[in-house]
PAZAPA-4460 file (N, C-alpha, C; in steps of 0.05 Angstrom, whole numbers, plus 32768, in hexadecimal, padded with zeros to 4 digits):
% residues 286
    n_x    n_y    n_z   ca_x   ca_y   ca_z    c_x    c_y    c_z   seq   type   mol
   7DB7   810C   8B92   7DCA   80FA   8BA3   7DBE   80F6   8BBD     1      X     A
   7DC7   80DE   8BCA   7DC0   80DA   8BE4   7DCE   80E8   8BF7     2      X     A
   7DC1   80F3   8C0A   7DD3   8101   8C1D   7DE5   80EE   8C2E     3      X     A
   7DFC   80F8   8C2F   7E0F   80E7   8C40   7E1D   80F8   8C57     4      X     A
   7E24   80E9   8C6E   7E2F   80F7   8C84   7E4F   80EE   8C83     5      X     A
   7E5F   8104   8C86   7E7D   8102   8C85   7E89   8109   8CA2     6      X     A
   7E9E   80F9   8CA7   7EAE   8101   8CBE   7ECA   810D   8CAD     7      X     A
   7ED2   8121   8CAF   7EED   8129   8CA2   7EFF   8135   8CBA     8      X     A
   7F18   8128   8CBD   7F2A   8131   8CCE   7F3C   8145   8CC1     9      X     A
   7F47   8158   8CD0   7F59   816E   8CC8   7F49   817F   8CB6    10      X     A
   7F31   8185   8CBB   7F1F   8194   8CAB   7F23   81B0   8CAD    11      X     A
   7F37   81BC   8CBD   7F39   81D6   8CBD   7F46   81E6   8CA5    12      X     A
   7F55   81D6   8C97   7F5F   81E7   8C7F   7F6B   81CC   8C6A    13      X     A
   7F71   81D9   8C56   7F7E   81C5   8C41   7F6A   81B2   8C37    14      X     A
   7F72   819C   8C2F   7F5D   8185   8C26   7F45   8184   8C36    15      X     A
   7F49   8182   8C4F   7F34   817C   8C61   7F1E   8193   8C64    16      X     A
   7F26   81AD   8C61   7F15   81C3   8C5D   7F05   81C2   8C43    17      X     A
   7F17   81C0   8C2C   7F0A   81B9   8C14   7EF5   81A5   8C0F    18      X     A
   7EF7   818D   8C1D   7EE7   8178   8C1D   7ECE   817D   8C2F    19      X     A
   7ED1   8189   8C47   7EBB   8192   8C54   7EA9   81A7   8C45    20      X     A
   7EB3   81B7   8C3B   7EA6   81CB   8C28   7E96   81BF   8C0D    21      X     A
   7EA5   81AB   8C06   7E98   819F   8BED   7E82   818A   8BF4    22      X     A
   7E85   817B   8C0A   7E71   816A   8C13   7E59   817C   8C1C    23      X     A
   7E5C   8191   8C2A   7E48   81A0   8C35   7E37   81AD   8C1C    24      X     A
   7E49   81B8   8C06   7E3A   81C3   8BF0   7E2C   81AF   8BE1    25      X     A
   7E32   8196   8BE2   7E23   817F   8BD6   7E09   8178   8BE2    26      X     A
   7E09   8184   8BFA   7DED   817E   8C0D   7DF3   816A   8C1F    27      X     A
   7E0C   8162   8C26   7E10   814C   8C37   7E16   815A   8C54    28      X     A
   7E18   8146   8C69   7E1C   814F   8C83   7E3A   814B   8C89    29      X     A
   7E46   815C   8C99   7E64   8157   8CA3   7E6A   815C   8CBC    30      X     A
   7E7B   8147   8CC8   7E87   814D   8CE3   7EA0   8154   8CDD    31      X     A
   7EA7   816C   8CE4   7EC3   8178   8CDE   7ED4   8173   8CF7    32      X     A
   7EE6   8161   8CF8   7EF5   8159   8D0F   7F10   8166   8D11    33      X     A
   7F11   8178   8D21   7F28   818A   8D20   7F35   8190   8D3D    34      X     A
   7F50   8197   8D3E   7F59   819C   8D5B   7F50   81B8   8D65    35      X     A
   7F4A   81CA   8D55   7F41   81E5   8D5B   7F26   81EE   8D4E    36      X     A
   7F0F   81EA   8D5D   7EF6   81EA   8D54   7EF2   8206   8D48    37      X     A
   7EFF   821A   8D52   7EFD   8234   8D48   7F04   8238   8D29    38      X     A
   7F15   8227   8D20   7F1D   8227   8D08   7F0A   8224   8CF2    39      X     A
   7EF6   8217   8CFC   7EDF   8210   8CE7   7EC2   821A   8CF3    40      X     A
   7EC7   822D   8D03   7EAC   8239   8D0D   7E9C   8243   8CF6    41      X     A
   7EA5   824F   8CE3   7E98   825B   8CCD   7E86   8245   8CBE    42      X     A
   7E91   822E   8CBD   7E83   8219   8CAF   7E68   8212   8CBF    43      X     A
   7E6C   820E   8CD7   7E56   8206   8CE7   7E40   8221   8CE8    44      X     A
   7E47   8237   8CEA   7E38   8250   8CE7   7E27   824F   8CCB    45      X     A
   7E35   8246   8CB8   7E2C   8246   8C9C   7E1A   822E   8C96    46      X     A
   7E1E   821A   8CA5   7E0F   8202   8CA1   7E0A   81F4   8CBA    47      X     A
   7DF9   8202   8CCC   7DF0   81F9   8CE5   7DE7   81DF   8CEB    48      X     A
   7DD5   81D7   8CD5   7DC6   81BF   8CD6   7DD6   81A9   8CCC    49      X     A
   7DE8   81AA   8CBC   7DFA   8199   8CAE   7E16   8194   8CB6    50      X     A
   7E1F   81A9   8CC4   7E3C   81A7   8CCD   7E3F   81A3   8CEB    51      X     A
   7E4D   818E   8CF6   7E53   818D   8D10   7E73   818E   8D14    52      X     A
   7E7A   81A0   8D26   7E96   81A3   8D2D   7E9C   8193   8D44    53      X     A
   7EB1   8183   8D42   7EBD   8170   8D5A   7ED5   8175   8D5C    54      X     A
   7EDF   817C   8D76   7EFA   817E   8D7C   7F09   8164   8D7D    55      X     A
   7F1C   8160   8D6E   7F27   8146   8D6B   7F46   8148   8D65    56      X     A
   7F56   8136   8D6E   7F6E   8137   8D69   7F77   811C   8D5A    57      X     A
   7F7B   811B   8D3F   7F7E   8102   8D32   7F93   80F1   8D3B    58      X     A
   7FA5   80F7   8D4C   7FB9   80E7   8D57   7FAD   80D7   8D6E    59      X     A
   7F97   80E3   8D7B   7F8C   80D1   8D91   7F79   80BC   8D8B    60      X     A
   7F85   80A4   8D89   7F74   808C   8D80   7F61   8088   8D96    61      X     A
   7F63   8091   8DAF   7F4E   8089   8DC3   7F36   809F   8DC0    62      X     A
   7F36   80AF   8DAF   7F1E   80C2   8DAB   7F0F   80BD   8D94    63      X     A
   7F16   80A6   8D85   7F05   80A0   8D6B   7EEA   8097   8D73    64      X     A
   7EE6   8087   8D86   7ECC   807D   8D8A   7EBA   8095   8D90    65      X     A
   7EBE   80A7   8D9F   7EAE   80BB   8DA6   7EA7   80CF   8D8F    66      X     A
   7EBB   80D2   8D7F   7EB5   80E1   8D67   7EA1   80D3   8D55    67      X     A
   7EA1   80BE   8D51   7E8E   80AC   8D41   7E73   80AC   8D51    68      X     A
   7E71   80A7   8D68   7E5A   80A9   8D7A   7E4D   80C6   8D76    69      X     A
   7E5D   80D9   8D78   7E50   80F5   8D75   7E44   80F7   8D58    70      X     A
   7E51   80ED   8D47   7E46   80EE   8D2C   7E2B   80DF   8D27    71      X     A
   7E29   80C5   8D34   7E10   80B9   8D31   7DFC   80C6   8D43    72      X     A
   7E01   80D1   8D56   7DEF   80DE   8D6A   7DDF   80F7   8D5A    73      X     A
   7DF5   8103   8D4B   7DEC   811D   8D3E   7DDD   8118   8D23    74      X     A
   7DE6   8107   8D13   7DDB   8104   8CFB   7DD3   80E5   8CF5    75      X     A
   7DD5   80D3   8D07   7DCB   80B8   8D02   7DD7   80A8   8CF2    76      X     A
   7DE7   80AD   8CE3   7DFA   809D   8CD0   7E17   80A7   8CC8    77      X     A
   7E24   8094   8CC0   7E3F   809B   8CB9   7E46   8092   8C9E    78      X     A
   7E49   809F   8C88   7E4B   8095   8C6A   7E67   8095   8C62    79      X     A
   7E75   80AB   8C69   7E8F   80B0   8C5D   7EA3   80BA   8C74    80      X     A
   7EBA   80AC   8C78   7ED1   80B1   8C8C   7EE6   80BA   8C7C    81      X     A
   7EF0   80D4   8C7F   7F09   80DA   8C72   7F1F   80E2   8C86    82      X     A
   7F34   80D2   8C88   7F4B   80D4   8C97   7F5D   80E7   8C87    83      X     A
   7F5D   8100   8C8F   7F6A   8114   8C7F   7F82   8123   8C8E    84      X     A
   7F81   8125   8CAB   7F94   8133   8CB8   7FAD   8129   8CB4    85      X     A
   7FC3   8139   8CAD   7FDD   8133   8CAA   7FF1   8147   8CA9    86      X     A
   800A   8141   8CAA   8024   8153   8CA3   803B   8148   8C9E    87      X     A
   804E   8153   8C97   8068   8147   8C92   8080   8150   8CA1    88      X     A
   8095   813F   8CA5   80AD   8146   8CB0   80C3   8142   8C99    89      X     A
   80D7   8153   8C96   80E7   814F   8C80   8104   8153   8C8B    90      X     A
   8112   813A   8C86   812C   8137   8C90   8135   811C   8C8E    91      X     A
   8152   8116   8C8C   815A   80FB   8C8A   8154   80E8   8C9A    92      X     A
   8156   80D0   8C98   8151   80B5   8CAB   815E   80BF   8CC6    93      X     A
   817A   80C7   8CC2   8187   80CC   8CDA   8181   80E2   8CEA    94      X     A
   8173   80F6   8CDD   816C   810E   8CE7   8152   810D   8CF9    95      X     A
   8140   80FC   8CED   8124   80FC   8CF9   8123   80E9   8D11    96      X     A
   811B   80F1   8D28   811C   80E3   8D40   8104   80D0   8D46    97      X     A
   8107   80BC   8D5A   80EE   80AB   8D60   80D3   80BA   8D64    98      X     A
   80D6   80D0   8D74   80BD   80DC   8D7C   80B1   80EA   8D61    99      X     A
   80C1   80F6   8D4E   80B3   80FF   8D38   80A8   80EB   8D25   100      X     A
   80B7   80D1   8D22   80AC   80C0   8D13   8093   80B0   8D1C   101      X     A
   8091   80AE   8D3A   807B   80A3   8D43   8061   80B4   8D44   102      X     A
   8069   80D2   8D47   8051   80E3   8D42   8044   80E1   8D28   103      X     A
   8057   80E1   8D12   804B   80DB   8CF9   803A   80C1   8CF6   104      X     A
   8044   80AC   8D03   8037   8091   8D00   801C   8093   8D0E   105      X     A
   801C   80A3   8D28   8001   80A5   8D36   7FEE   80B6   8D23   106      X     A
   7FF7   80CB   8D18   7FE4   80DB   8D08   7FDE   80D0   8CED   107      X     A
   7FEF   80BD   8CDE   7FEB   80B3   8CC5   7FE1   8096   8CC6   108      X     A
   7FE3   808B   8CDA   7FDB   806C   8CDD   7FCD   8066   8CF4   109      X     A
   7FD8   806A   8D0E   7FC7   8060   8D22   7FAE   8070   8D2B   110      X     A
   7FAE   808A   8D26   7F95   8097   8D28   7F7D   8091   8D16   111      X     A
   7F8A   808F   8CFA   7F73   808A   8CE7   7F6C   806C   8CED   112      X     A
   7F7B   8057   8CF2   7F73   8040   8CF6   7F5F   803D   8D0C   113      X     A
   7F62   804C   8D22   7F4F   804A   8D3A   7F35   8056   8D30   114      X     A
   7F37   806C   8D1E   7F1F   8077   8D15   7F0C   8064   8D03   115      X     A
   7F1D   8056   8CF1   7F10   8046   8CE0   7F01   8031   8CF0   116      X     A
   7F10   8024   8D06   7F05   800E   8D15   7EEA   8018   8D22   117      X     A
   7EEB   802F   8D2A   7ED4   803C   8D39   7EBC   8040   8D26   118      X     A
   7EC0   8047   8D0C   7EAE   804C   8CF5   7EA2   8033   8CEC   119      X     A
   7EB0   801C   8CE9   7EA8   8004   8CDB   7E8F   7FF9   8CE6   120      X     A
   7E8A   7FF7   8D00   7E6F   7FEB   8D09   7E59   7FF9   8CFE   121      X     A
   7E57   8013   8CFF   7E40   8022   8CF5   7E3E   8020   8CD9   122      X     A
   7E54   801E   8CC8   7E52   8019   8CAC   7E49   7FFB   8CA6   123      X     A
   7E52   7FEB   8CB2   7E4B   7FD0   8CAC   7E2F   7FCB   8CB2   124      X     A
   7E20   7FDA   8CC8   7E06   7FD4   8CCE   7DF4   7FDF   8CB9   125      X     A
   7DFE   7FF3   8CAC   7DEB   7FFD   8C92   7DF3   7FF0   8C76   126      X     A
   7E0A   7FE2   8C78   7E14   7FD2   8C5C   7E1D   7FE7   8C4B   127      X     A
   7E27   7FFF   8C54   7E35   8010   8C41   7E47   8025   8C50   128      X     A
   7E58   802E   8C41   7E6C   8045   8C4C   7E84   8046   8C3B   129      X     A
   7E91   805F   8C3A   7EAA   8064   8C2D   7EBE   806F   8C3F   130      X     A
   7ED6   8061   8C41   7EEC   806C   8C4F   7F02   8077   8C3E   131      X     A
   7F09   8093   8C3F   7F1C   80A1   8C30   7F35   80A4   8C40   132      X     A
   7F49   8099   8C39   7F62   809A   8C44   7F75   80AE   8C33   133      X     A
   7F7A   80C4   8C3D   7F8C   80D8   8C31   7FA6   80D2   8C36   134      X     A
   7FB4   80C6   8C20   7FCE   80C1   8C20   7FDD   80D4   8C0F   135      X     A
   7FF0   80CD   8BFD   8000   80DE   8BEE   800F   80D1   8BDC   136      X     A
   8018   80DE   8BC6   8027   80D3   8BAF   8043   80C8   8BC3   137      X     A
   8048   80D5   8BD9   805B   80C7   8BEB   8054   80B2   8BF8   138      X     A
   803B   80A7   8BF5   8034   808E   8C00   8039   8077   8BF1   139      X     A
   8041   807B   8BD7   8048   8065   8BC1   8066   8067   8BB5   140      X     A
   8071   8081   8BBC   808D   8084   8BB2   809B   8095   8BC4   141      X     A
   80B4   8092   8BCC   80C3   80A4   8BDD   80DD   80AF   8BD3   142      X     A
   80E5   80BF   8BE0   8102   80CA   8BD9   8110   80D6   8BF5   143      X     A
   8129   80DB   8BED   8138   80E5   8C08   812B   80FC   8C15   144      X     A
   812A   80FE   8C2E   8120   8115   8C3E   8103   8110   8C49   145      X     A
   80F4   80FF   8C3D   80DB   80F9   8C47   80D7   80DD   8C53   146      X     A
   80E9   80CF   8C5C   80E6   80B6   8C63   80CE   80B2   8C79   147      X     A
   80CD   80C3   8C8E   80B9   80C2   8CA1   809F   80C5   8C9A   148      X     A
   809B   80D9   8C88   8080   80DE   8C7B   8074   80C3   8C6C   149      X     A
   808B   80BB   8C59   8083   80A8   8C48   807E   808C   8C57   150      X     A
   808E   8089   8C6A   8089   8070   8C7A   806A   806E   8C86   151      X     A
   8065   8085   8C8E   804A   8088   8C9A   8031   8085   8C88   152      X     A
   8037   808C   8C6F   8023   808A   8C59   8028   8072   8C4A   153      X     A
   803B   8064   8C49   803E   804A   8C3D   8030   8036   8C52   154      X     A
   8034   803A   8C69   8026   8029   8C82   8008   802F   8C7D   155      X     A
   7FFD   8046   8C7B   7FE1   804C   8C7A   7FD7   803E   8C60   156      X     A
   7FE3   803B   8C49   7FDB   8034   8C32   7FD9   8014   8C35   157      X     A
   7FEE   8006   8C3B   7FEE   7FE9   8C40   7FD7   7FE2   8C56   158      X     A
   7FD4   7FF1   8C68   7FBE   7FEA   8C7E   7FA5   7FED   8C6F   159      X     A
   7FA0   8002   8C5D   7F86   8008   8C50   7F80   7FF3   8C3C   160      X     A
   7F96   7FE8   8C2D   7F8F   7FD6   8C15   7F86   7FBD   8C25   161      X     A
   7F92   7FB2   8C3B   7F84   7F9D   8C48   7F6A   7FA1   8C52   162      X     A
   7F67   7FB5   8C5C   7F48   7FC0   8C65   7F36   7FBF   8C50   163      X     A
   7F3B   7FC9   8C38   7F2A   7FCA   8C20   7F1F   7FAE   8C1B   164      X     A
   7F2F   7F95   8C1D   7F28   7F7C   8C17   7F14   7F73   8C2A   165      X     A
   7F1B   7F7C   8C44   7F0E   7F70   8C5C   7EEE   7F79   8C5E   166      X     A
   7EEF   7F97   8C55   7ED1   7FA2   8C57   7EBD   7FA2   8C3F   167      X     A
   7ECA   7F9A   8C26   7EBB   7F9C   8C10   7EA3   7F8B   8C14   168      X     A
   7EA2   7F72   8C1E   7E8C   7F61   8C21   7E76   7F6C   8C33   169      X     A
   7E7A   7F84   8C40   7E68   7F94   8C50   7E5E   7FAA   8C41   170      X     A
   7E65   7FB1   8C25   7E5D   7FC6   8C1A   7E6D   7FDE   8C22   171      X     A
   7E84   7FDB   8C2B   7E93   7FF3   8C33   7EAA   7FF8   8C22   172      X     A
   7EB1   800D   8C16   7EC5   8014   8C03   7EE0   8023   8C11   173      X     A
   7EF2   801E   8C09   7F0A   802F   8C0F   7F17   803B   8BF8   174      X     A
   7F1D   8053   8BFA   7F2D   8063   8BE3   7F46   8072   8BF1   175      X     A
   7F5E   806A   8BE7   7F73   8074   8BF0   7F7B   808B   8BDB   176      X     A
   7F7B   80A4   8BE4   7F81   80BA   8BD1   7F9F   80C1   8BD6   177      X     A
   7FAD   80C8   8BBE   7FCC   80CA   8BBA   7FCF   80E7   8BAD   178      X     A
   7FCD   80FB   8BBB   7FCE   8116   8BAB   7FED   811C   8BA7   179      X     A
   7FF1   8128   8B96   8009   8137   8B92   800A   8152   8BA0   180      X     A
   8017   8166   8B98   801A   817E   8BA5   8002   8193   8B9F   181      X     A
   7FF1   8196   8BB6   7FD9   81A5   8BB1   7FDD   81C3   8BC4   182      X     A
   7FCE   81D5   8BBA   7FD2   81EE   8BCA   7FC1   81F0   8BE1   183      X     A
   7FC9   81DE   8BF3   7FC0   81DD   8C10   7FD8   81EB   8C21   184      X     A
   7FD5   81E9   8C3D   7FE8   81F2   8C4F   7FFD   81DD   8C56   185      X     A
   7FFF   81C6   8C49   8010   81B5   8C4B   802E   81BA   8C4D   186      X     A
   8034   81CE   8C3C   8050   81D9   8C3D   8054   81F2   8C4A   187      X     A
   8040   81F9   8C59   8045   8212   8C69   8057   8212   8C7D   188      X     A
   8062   8226   8C87   8076   8229   8C9B   806E   821C   8CB8   189      X     A
   8053   821F   8CBF   8049   8214   8CD7   8041   81F9   8CD9   190      X     A
   8042   81EB   8CC0   803A   81D1   8CBD   8051   81C0   8CB5   191      X     A
   805E   81C5   8CA1   8074   81B2   8C98   808B   81B6   8CB0   192      X     A
   8092   81A3   8CB5   80AB   819F   8CCA   80C4   8198   8CBC   193      X     A
   80DC   81A6   8CC2   80F3   819D   8CBC   8108   8196   8CD0   194      X     A
   8116   8181   8CD0   8129   817A   8CE4   8140   818B   8CE0   195      X     A
   8150   818F   8CF3   8168   819D   8CF5   817C   818E   8CE1   196      X     A
   8185   819F   8CCD   8197   8190   8CB8   81B1   818A   8CC4   197      X     A
   81BB   8171   8CC4   81D3   816B   8CCC   81E8   816D   8CB5   198      X     A
   8201   816F   8CBD   821B   8173   8CA9   8219   815B   8C98   199      X     A
   8212   8145   8C9E   8216   812C   8C8C   8201   812E   8C73   200      X     A
   81EA   8137   8C77   81D6   8139   8C67   81CD   8154   8C5D   201      X     A
   81DA   8168   8C66   81D0   8184   8C5E   81D2   818B   8C43   202      X     A
   81E8   8183   8C36   81E8   8187   8C16   81D8   8176   8C06   203      X     A
   81D4   815D   8C0F   81C5   8149   8BFF   81AA   814D   8C01   204      X     A
   819F   815A   8C14   8181   8161   8C19   817C   817E   8C12   205      X     A
   818E   818B   8C0D   8187   81A8   8C08   8175   81B2   8BF4   206      X     A
   8177   81A4   8BDE   8163   81A8   8BC9   8148   81A1   8BD3   207      X     A
   8143   8189   8BE1   812E   817E   8BE9   811E   8194   8BFE   208      X     A
   812F   819A   8C0E   8127   81AC   8C26   811B   81C9   8C18   209      X     A
   812A   81D0   8C06   8123   81EB   8BF9   810B   81E6   8BE9   210      X     A
   8107   81D0   8BD8   80F2   81CE   8BC8   80D8   81CC   8BE0   211      X     A
   80D8   81BC   8BF2   80C2   81B9   8C05   80B8   81D5   8C11   212      X     A
   80CE   81E2   8C1B   80C9   81FC   8C2A   80BE   8211   8C14   213      X     A
   80C4   820F   8BFB   80BD   8224   8BE7   80A4   821D   8BD8   214      X     A
   8098   8204   8BDB   807F   81FC   8BD0   8067   820D   8BD6   215      X     A
   8065   8215   8BEF   804D   821F   8BFB   8042   8237   8BE5   216      X     A
   8027   8234   8BDE   8017   8247   8BCD   801E   8246   8BAE   217      X     A
   8032   8232   8BA8   803A   822D   8B8D   8032   8213   8B81   218      X     A
   8025   8201   8B95   801F   81E9   8B8A   800C   81E6   8B74   219      X     A
   800C   81D6   8B63   7FFB   81D4   8B49   7FE0   81CA   8B4E   220      X     A
   7FDA   81B9   8B65   7FC1   81AD   8B69   7FAF   81C0   8B78   221      X     A
   7F94   81BE   8B6C   7F7C   81D0   8B79   7F6C   81C2   8B8D   222      X     A
   7F6C   81C3   8BA5   7F60   81B4   8BBB   7F44   81B5   8BB9   223      X     A
   7F3A   81CB   8BAC   7F1D   81CB   8BA7   7F12   81B7   8B94   224      X     A
   7F1F   81B7   8B7F   7F19   81A2   8B6A   7F1D   8187   8B74   225      X     A
   7F33   8181   8B82   7F37   8166   8B8B   7F22   815F   8B9E   226      X     A
   7F18   8170   8BB0   7F02   816B   8BC2   7EEB   8165   8BB5   227      X     A
   7EE3   8174   8B9D   7ECA   816A   8B8E   7ECE   8151   8B81   228      X     A
   7EE6   814A   8B7B   7EE8   812D   8B6D   7EE1   8114   8B81   229      X     A
   7EEE   811C   8B9B   7EEA   810C   8BB1   7ECC   8105   8BB9   230      X     A
   7EBF   811B   8BBD   7EA3   811D   8BC2   7E95   8111   8BAE   231      X     A
   7E98   8116   8B96   7E8A   8107   8B7E   7E8B   80EB   8B7D   232      X     A
   7EA6   80E0   8B82   7EAC   80C4   8B82   7E9F   80B8   8B9A   233      X     A
   7E9C   80C5   8BB3   7E8F   80B8   8BCB   7E73   80B7   8BC5   234      X     A
   7E66   80C7   8BB4   7E4A   80C4   8BAD   7E47   80B1   8B97   235      X     A
   7E5C   80A7   8B89   7E5B   8098   8B72   7E55   8078   8B79   236      X     A
   7E55   8069   8B64   7E52   804C   8B66   7E69   803E   8B68   237      X     A
   7E80   8049   8B62   7E9B   803D   8B64   7EB0   8050   8B6D   238      X     A
   7EC4   8044   8B7D   7EDD   8054   8B85   7EF4   8046   8B7F   239      X     A
   7F08   8051   8B76   7F22   8043   8B72   7F30   803B   8B8E   240      X     A
   7F40   8027   8B90   7F4E   8023   8BA8   7F61   8036   8BAE   241      X     A
   7F6F   803F   8B97   7F82   8055   8B98   7F7A   806A   8B84   242      X     A
   7F7D   8087   8B8D   7F76   809A   8B7A   7F8C   80AD   8B7A   243      X     A
   7FA2   80AD   8B65   7FB4   80C3   8B69   7FA5   80DC   8B5D   244      X     A
   7FAD   80F5   8B6B   7F9F   810D   8B65   7FB3   8121   8B5B   245      X     A
   7FAF   812C   8B44   7FC3   813F   8B37   7FD6   8131   8B23   246      X     A
   7FDC   8140   8B0D   7FEE   8136   8AFB   8006   812B   8B05   247      X     A
   8014   8139   8B16   802F   8131   8B22   802A   8116   8B30   248      X     A
   8016   8111   8B3C   8010   80F8   8B49   800F   80DF   8B36   249      X     A
   7FFC   80E5   8B22   7FFB   80D4   8B10   8016   80CB   8B01   250      X     A
   8025   80DE   8AFC   8040   80D9   8AEF   8052   80CB   8B03   251      X     A
   8054   80D4   8B18   806C   80CB   8B2D   805F   80AE   8B33   252      X     A
   8046   80AA   8B39   8040   808E   8B43   8041   807A   8B2E   253      X     A
   8039   8086   8B15   803A   8074   8AFF   805B   806C   8AFA   254      X     A
   806B   807D   8AFC   8087   8076   8AFA   8093   8065   8B10   255      X     A
   8086   8069   8B28   808E   8056   8B40   8085   8039   8B3A   256      X     A
   806F   8036   8B2C   8062   801B   8B24   8079   800E   8B11   257      X     A
   807A   8020   8AFB   808E   8017   8AE2   80A8   800C   8AF0   258      X     A
   80B7   801E   8AFF   80D1   8018   8B05   80D0   8000   8B1B   259      X     A
   80BC   8000   8B2C   80B9   7FE5   8B3B   80B4   7FCB   8B2A   260      X     A
   80A6   7FCD   8B17   80A0   7FB5   8B06   80BA   7FAF   8AF8   261      X     A
   80C9   7FC1   8AEB   80E2   7FBD   8ADD   80F5   7FB0   8AF1   262      X     A
   80F8   7FB7   8B09   810B   7FA9   8B1F   8103   7F8D   8B28   263      X     A
   80E7   7F8A   8B2A   80E2   7F6D   8B2D   80E7   7F5D   8B15   264      X     A
   80E3   7F65   8AFE   80EB   7F56   8AE7   810A   7F52   8AE3   265      X     A
   8116   7F65   8AEB   8133   7F64   8AE6   813E   7F4D   8AFC   266      X     A
   8135   7F4C   8B10   813F   7F3A   8B27   812C   7F22   8B2B   267      X     A
   811D   7F1C   8B19   8108   7F06   8B1A   8112   7EEB   8B1D   268      X     A
   812A   7EE5   8B0B   8134   7ECB   8B0C   8144   7EC4   8B25   269      X     A
   8153   7EDD   8B32   8162   7EDB   8B49   814D   7ED4   8B60   270      X     A
   8136   7EE1   8B5F   8125   7EDF   8B76   8114   7EC5   8B76   271      X     A
   810D   7EB9   8B5B   8104   7EA1   8B5A   8115   7E8A   8B65   272      X     A
   8131   7E90   8B62   8141   7E7A   8B6A   8141   7E77   8B8C   273      X     A
   8133   7E84   8B9B   8132   7E7F   8BB9   811F   7E6D   8BC1   274      X     A
   810F   7E62   8BAC   80FA   7E4D   8BB4   8107   7E33   8BB2   275      X     A
   80FC   7E1F   8BC3   8102   7E01   8BBA   8100   7DFA   8B9E   276      X     A
   8116   7DEB   8B94   8112   7DE4   8B7B   80FA   7DD3   8B71   277      X     A
   80EF   7DC5   8B85   80DB   7DB3   8B7E   80BF   7DBF   8B8A   278      X     A
   80BF   7DD8   8B91   80AA   7DE2   8B9D   8093   7DE7   8B88   279      X     A
   8078   7DE3   8B8A   805F   7DE6   8B79   805C   7E05   8B79   280      X     A
   8051   7E0D   8B62   8047   7E27   8B5D   8034   7E30   8B75   281      X     A
   8034   7E48   8B7B   8021   7E51   8B93   8006   7E4B   8B8D   282      X     A
   7FF5   7E43   8BA1   7FD9   7E3F   8B99   7FC6   7E53   8BAF   283      X     A
   7FD8   7E65   8BBC   7FCC   7E76   8BD3   7FB4   7E86   8BC3   284      X     A
   7F9E   7E8B   8BD1   7F87   7E97   8BC7   7F8C   7EB6   8BC3   285      X     A
   7FA4   7EC2   8BCD   7FA8   7EDE   8BCF   7FC3   7EE2   8BC3   286      X     A
***
């Protein structure tokens, strides 16, 4: 396999850590972009020539350029960018404040967007590159209590789908990864945030809150296996635009597509009635 250079945000634990370890095990070079460098000091010690630790807050769009520059100075190229850093806020729409919603948008959309923009010139210059956007099954389907999280992941997916079409002519690929529940720290008490339960929604969201809080350590997904799949695809000739990961993700996302198509078909005649009666069929190229 050709040696690749990766930037991985949120590499201190969970998917990010598993990806960093899998890429290094494959003989690749990794820039582990983390808020706390000491959290990955062991990786640098074990792989002194192929692992660079960079202090980085994924919400800080202004720091993206320097992260890419440091990568190019150390390794001379950038092949794979993984926007992985993330977390969730659980609460009803009326319980999640503007600051919480904006923070998730910074973490899941604006920060990744800035890092992609910073990375693209180097990838275009070489005519190759893979951008891995870590989304979620919650980036394709949502349910009560996760509006803020899903909003940020839906936004990332729409942005990334357009990006994929724009950069494909330059040899750059985009893969949106949509995991189900994996045994990462996503549901850990110091990561998952719950809003204060209001009287209005306390009973309605009780089961959701309990399920999310009790999932830590019991998730069915194996992050090590998931990382091996992603690394293998990054080295392969083809990547999917969207990759559901885990059985639950495959089933839930498939169900969401089926329900969506059924609803479109049910209301199709009503919807078509909004056009001018004499309007020709659309000939737009997209």
